[in-house]
N, C-alpha and C positions, 0 to 999 in steps of 0.2 A: 580824459574823451570817453569819461562815459556820460556826463552830462555836458550836453553842448548849447542846450536851446533854454531861453530865462522858463529859470526856475519857482513858476507860481502855478499855482490853481488858478486862480479868477484875476483877473487885471487888478493892477492894483496892490494882490492879497500875496506878499509873499508867505510862501507854506514854512520856509526856512534856506538854509543856506545854502546852495547851487551845490555844494562840498559833503557833506550833511546827511542831503536828502536820502539817496539811496544808499550808504552803510545804515542811518540810523531804521529802514526801512528791513533792512537787511535784516537785523539783529533785532528788531521785532517777531522777524519770521523763524528764526532760532528759538526765540521764547517758545510762538507758537509750534515746533517742532519739540522742543524740550519739554512742553507740559501732552502734549500729543503723548509722545513716545518713553514720558517717564518710566512706564512699566517696564520697558527693555532695559532703560539705562540703568536701570534698580538693578534688573534683574539678568543675571547669564542664560536663565534657561529661555526667555522671552525673548520670539524670534519672529522672523516672518515664516514659515512654515517653507517655503520653497528652499531656503536655508537648506534644506534639508537633502535638497539634490545636489543644487548648484554648485558653494560653499564650502562643506562640507569637507572638502576632498583637501582641498586648498592647504589643510591644517598637518598634510604633509611638508609645506616648504619651512614648516618648525622642525618633524619630526619625518625623515626621509622613510620613517620607517610602517608607517600609518597604512595601512589598505596596498600593502606589497602585492601584488600578480588579482587583485581583484579583479574579475571582469565588468560587473558593474560600474566600480570605480572606473575602472580605464572608460568606458563609454561614458561616464557623467563628468570627464574629464574633456574629454574628446569635442562636446556638444559647448565648452563653453567657450566663447570666442578670446581669439590670443592679449586683445587691448584688456581685459578684464584681467582675465588674470593677471598681468605683468603688475596690475595697478594692486592684486592684495598679496603678488608675490613684492611689494615693492614693503611692504607696510608690515608682512607678516614676520622681517626683527624685532618688531614691535610690539606686536599687537597681536592677538589671538586669530586669525581671519573670522572663526563664526560673528566673537564680538566690534571686530572691523567691519562688518557689513551693515550695523548700525552708526557708525561711523559716518563711514561711504552716500547711505542712504542720508544725512545729515548734508553733506557739505552739497552733495547734486541735488537733493532739496531749496534749499540758499541761489543755488547758481543756476537754476530752471525760475524761484522766482526774483533773481535781479535781470534774468534776461526778458522775462514776460515783463515786466517792467518798462523796459528799454524797445521791445521790441514795441508793447503798446502803445510807447508815449511817438514811436516814429512814425506810425498808421494812424495817429486819431490824436496826439498832445498829451500833458502832462495827466492831467485833471481821466482821464481813460487809464493811463498807467498807472497811476492812483489805485483804482480799482480794479486795476487788475492784478494786481499783485496781492490787495486783499481778499479778490474772487480765489484764486489760488490758492491762498490757503484756507481755503473756502472749501475746495470741491474736492471729495474723498479722494477721486478716481487721483489727481496728481502724485497723494500722500502713497493711496494703495501703489501707482506702478511704482513708483521707487522706493519702496521697502523692500527689506533686503538686499539691497547694492546687489544686484541682477546685472544682469545685460540688459533686460526689459528695462531698469532703474536709469540705464544711461538713453534712453529715447526720447524723451521729453528735451532735460537742458540741451541734449546734441540740434535735437529738431528747430526748437527757438533760435539756438547760436544763427543755423543754418538761416532761418526763415531773418533774423534778424541782418545779415550780411548782405542779402537776397531786397529785403526793404531797403536796403541802406545803398542801394547801388554798388553793392561790388560782389560780383554775380563772380571773381576768381578767389575771393575769400570764400564763400558761402559750399564752391565747390572743392575745395578745399575741407571743410569741415567735414561733407557728404564724404568727400575720401577715408578721412579718420574713421568717419562710424561703420566704415567695413572690420574694422578691429576689434566695433565695441557690439553692432546689432546691424547683423547682411538684411533683417527686411526693413530696417528704416533705413538704408542704405541704397536699397531697392527700390524705395518708394520716394526719396531726395535724388538721385538718379533722374527719376523719371519725371520728374517736378522741375529738375534741372534742363535738362531734354526741350517739356515744355514753354520753359519761361527763354531760354534761346533760340529755339524757332518762333517767339513773333518778330512781327514786321521791326521792331527798332533792337528788340534781345534786351527791353527792359521799361520797368511799369511804366504809364506817365507820370506816377506821382512820385516817382527815384529822377526822371529827367527833370519834372520844376522841379525839382531839389539841386539840382545842380550839375549834377551826376558827373562827376570823371570821365567814368566810364565810357561815355559816348562819344566824346573827343578821340576816342582809341582806333586805332587800324581796325577793321572786319576781321580781317586772322586774329588779333590780339583778344580781340572783346568775345567773337565765338570758341573760337579754339584753345587758347589758354586754360579757358576752362577747363576743357574737355580730361587735359591733362590729370590733374587730382582723378578727375571720377573713373578715368583707365586704370589707374592704379588700383583701385580700391578694388574694380572690376576681376580687376590681375591676383589681387590679391585673396577672393573670394574663391575666386577658380584655383589658384593653390591651396587654399587652403578646406575645400567641402571637393574637388575631384583629383586632383592629385595625389592629396599626401591625407584622404577617408582611412578609414580604417576599414579592414573591408572584413573585420571580425564583425561587422553588425548587421553585414548581409546589406540591403537594397532597401530604400523608402517600399515605404506602403504604397497600392494605389487604389484608384473606389474602386475598381473590381478585386479586391485581393479586401476590401470593408463594408462590401456590399453584404445584410444578409447578417455583420457578427454585432452581438449585440455589443461586445466589448468596446465600439467605436458610437454608443450612443451615450444616450445619459445613467444608461444604470452603466455599463463600464464604467472602466478608466479613466476617460477623458472621454466629454461628448465632444464630438466633430461631426456627429452623422445625424439626423441631417443636418444638411448647411443651414444656415440661421438666414434669415431675409435683408434684402436690405432695408427694406423697414424695422426691423428688431432692434438692427446695427446702430440708427442714427438716432435711437434711442439709450443705447447699452448705455454710453459714460454717466446716463442720468441713475439706472438703478445699480452700479457696481459701484462697490464700498461703500458700502450705503450705514450707517453707525449700528452699533449691537447692543446700545445698551439707551434707558433712559436715558441720562441728560442729555446725550450725544441725540437723541431723536428730536427733545423739545429744544436744545440752541440749533440743530438746524431748522427745526419751521422757523423758530424766531427771525434767526437769518433774512427765510427768505419770503418771511411776514418783514419783514424793513425793507431789503432791497427792495419786495414791490411795491412797496406803498411809496418811498420815494420816485422810482421809475415814474409808476402814477399820476403821482403831483405834478413830477420835475417837466416829465410830454405834455402831460396835458399843459401848463403853466409855459411850455415853451412857443405849445400853438399852429406848431408845423410836422413834417414831417419831419423823426429823425434824420440827419446826417451820417448813410454809411457807406460814403465813398470811400473812403480809406479801405472798405475790406476788397474791395475788386481785387484788393491783389493775392487773395487765397484761393481764387481762379484757378492759380494754373497747382500747387497744392492738393485740392478739391477733383478736381479735373485728374488727378493721378493718382490718385486711392481708385474714387471709384472703376480706375482701368483698370487696375491694377488688384483692386477686389473679386471684379468681373475673373479676371485672368485668372487669381488662386484659385476660384470656382473651377474652375476648367480643368487648372494645371492640380488640385488640391495634393496638396502637400511640398509636391513641388517644390512650390512656391510658398509652406506652412500653410499655415491659415488665414481666410480670405479674411477674416474680423481684424488681424494686425492692421490692415491701412485702411482701417476708415476710425479705428477709433482715439487715435492716440488726435492724427488731421481735427479728426472732429473735437476732440475733448481743447485744441485749441482751439480753433474754431469759435464754440460754442464760449470759451472764455474772453478772447477777446470782443465779438459781437457784445457777451452783456455787457461788460465794460465800457463798451461805446456809449451804445446806450444810459448807460448810466451815472456813465458822468456826463452828457449832456443833461439829462434830467438833476445833477448838483447842480450844473453851471444857469441853470434853468432856475431851480430857487434862490440864489444868489448866495447860499451859505454863506459865512463868515469864518473868521479862521476857528474857532471852539468851534462852534458847531461840528464844521468838516473834521475836526481831529477826535472830536468823539464820534460821528458815527464811523472814521475808521478804526480807532480802537473798540468800539462794538461789534464791528466785522470780522476782525482778531480774534476777539475774544471771541465770540460765538464760533467763530475756527476752527480754535482752538482747543473748544470742546468739544464740538461732532468730530474732529477728529481724535476725539481717546481712541488709546490701543484697535487703530481703520490699519488692517493687514498685518498686524502682531496676534501671538498667540504666545501662550505660559503655559509651558511643558515641562514646570520644576516642581509635578504634583509627584516624579517617579523618579527626582534627583537621587534615592539614596540606592535606587537600582547602578545609574549609571555607571556611579563612585564605586562599588562594590563592582561593577563588569570592569573600570575603568582601570581596575586591578589586575585584571589574571593578562597572560602573557599578549607578546601586543598581535603576535600574530595569531592571534585565539577568532574560531567563528561561530559565528553564532545567532540559532536560529527563536525564530518565537513568526507573532504575528504580525504580518507585515507594518501593518499601522505603527505597532507599537517598535519594532528592527528603525525606523526611521530617524527617536530618539537616540536608541544604543547606539546607531549609526554616527551621527552627530554630536553627543552629548560623553558618549564611550569612549569613543574614540575605535571603536576595533569593528572587524568586517561580517557582513551579514549574510546570510542565502539569498535572503528575499524581503526588499525596502517596499511598503509602496510607493513613495516619490520619486524613484525608480526603475516602477513599473510601465512602461512607459513602453506603447505598443503597436509607434512608427518605423520602426526597423525592422523589417522580416526577421532575418534571424536574429537579432537580442534578444525581440519578443519572443523568439520562437524557446530561449533556453529558458527567458525568464519565466514563460508559461510552463516547462518542462519542471522546470524547480519548485514553482508556484503549488502545481498539483501535487507531487508529492511532499511535499510540506503540511500541506491539510490534513493528508491522507494519514502519512505519519502522527503529525498533532491530534487528530482524534480517533488515534489505532485502538483494539480493542488488546492488539497481541503485541507487547513488549518486544519481542522480538522484530517485530515491525518497524519500530523506533530506531532500535540499535541499529536492525538493515541500513535503513534511510542517514543513521548517523555517519557508518561508513565509510556508504556510496559519496553522500560532500565533506566527507571531514569535518565536520557538524564539530565543535569540543564543549556546548553549553547551546541547551533550550531554554528558553526564558516563556514560562507559563503565566498567561493571564488565566483565572481562575473565572472572568468574566463572561469567556469565550464560549462555553461551558454550558452557560446557564439555556436549559431548554426551547424556551421561546424562543429569542435569540437565532439561536439552529434552529428550529421551525419556519420564522419568518424568512430564512432564507437571505440575511442580510449580514452576514456575516465582515462581507467581504463583496466588491462589486463581483457583476454578475460576466462570466458564467460563476465563478467560482464559488458564489454564496448557494445558489442554488444543488452545486455538485458538493457541499459541504452539509445540508439538509437530505439530498436524496441519499447520499454514502452513509449519513449515520443515523435516518429515518428513528426510532424507538429506541436506542441504545444510553444507554445509563453507566454502559462502565468506559473511564477512558483512563490506557495505563501512564499515562503522565500526570495522573494524577494521587497513580497509589506510591504511596510512600516507603509499603517498603519492598517494593518493585524501585523506585527513583528517590532516595534521601535528599529532601530539598539541600540546598548549599546555601541559599536566601531564601527567605520565605515573610515579606510583607506587603501588607497592605493589596492582598487580593493575590500579588505576584510570588509565582516561585523561580529557581531556575537548579535547573537539573543537566548531570551530568550521564551520559549513557556509558553504565559499568565496566562494556566489555571491547567501549574500545581503548585500544593503549597507543591507537601508531594516530596520523593525522592525515586524509590524502592529496598525497602530491600537486594532482592534478588539476585539485579544484583552488591549490594555493599557489599554480602555475597561472589560472585566466583560461585554460585554453575549453569549451565547450566541448568540443569534442570528446575529451576523456572526463568529463568532467559528471559521470556518472549515464553517462549518453544524451548529453544535452543537446536540443540542435540537431 
């Protein structure tokens, strides 16, 4: 029942067999993904950057000795939703979780393309549906959000699935999808929960277009039509309460408040993550257009060419149409956009308690923009009365330009240090590494060894967790740039560090003086601590002979350290050098 209406783009002009249109579209979308992300498919070191904070630890599913007792890993596993964990656990016997993130990205991308096609067809007809699928394969933010197979990767497919069920006059099915969302992405569940309430509170409980479609829901008794859909929503809410209230880990403390963040540079663009100032509503309205833009010339040229092609067809088609475009099908989005705006405003007041305000607008607006553009483009195509060959040529051109535009969107190549990862992977499985946090992210992921501090896991929004990581980071940089070797040895004994990874570029005078070697306030603290000093003990090979020295990176070990600190191994912040 994926295709139920007449499969023709224009009256009397069949595009293809009704049973092959969607499969053919999905096969083409797969080619778009394979071309755009071929670098990730060909190299194990090309991944989405956030895989290094949300997926790396799932390698425990293949070897439970990995990251044992590690405090940051305990935190990382605590904030990944259960549904996402279950998907990776099921795949772990067959493929490494870090590499499976690429497979999952492809599956979620294809599912999203299919649901976008079905939703647009339900709202505006099949021409718009085909255009929507093309635009989806062209709009970088879609793939950028899905890339990595993270919790956020489930937002578009599950939001589109939910909206399709709602548009198809099946509120009970939509509520069930919303309930499932609580297993994969909490803020999406909150968004769809509010959307569903607005939907059910309207006079008839159904949008006019659903009633006109003969929706059977209208004929059901009121208690079934209104109360039955609430059961999955209640179950989803209960699940979130259990997960984040009853089973919350006290080792990380409470969420920070606006008062805690006020005046703290770490919560600004100069810090770890720009939470303050909260972006305006006007900026959020345009964010989807300025996110995940092409990073290479071919992508930029393809992007501009595609925009020019669509703009030209839109102008000529609507000019020939001679009347204002029919956007009545988009009334359906009133529920979603109203809920998005309400939650955006509420999240600004309850900052961090409902996570980030932008999350409640960026996904719903992106879907709306895609569908609205597809409706306009579809009506323009129909007005131009294109033949089958011209239409297929247009679709092929948009998909090809989209594939080029999406090249390497949201993926990065970390393979330059592959020999280092292989060297460290040979060390004992319970080894603890320390070094510049930006480099430690890759050690954590590819060498599969614990690190004292990593950039990706330096989250600032839980009070106690951030207190622990903040102290570790300060101590790390004091030792890293120390003049006295005793300071380094004391640091290693205190935290149980077995190996120090030293990157020579971190000691260039110009970089130190700029105060940008790490996010603030640490970058400036390094500059103030080092001053005009030009001697650093970690670079003295007579004190610390390198075990590894290649491509500007050394691995050293403190000579006087004979045993590891069991307190750090246990993951206890109280005893790990007094952190927290």
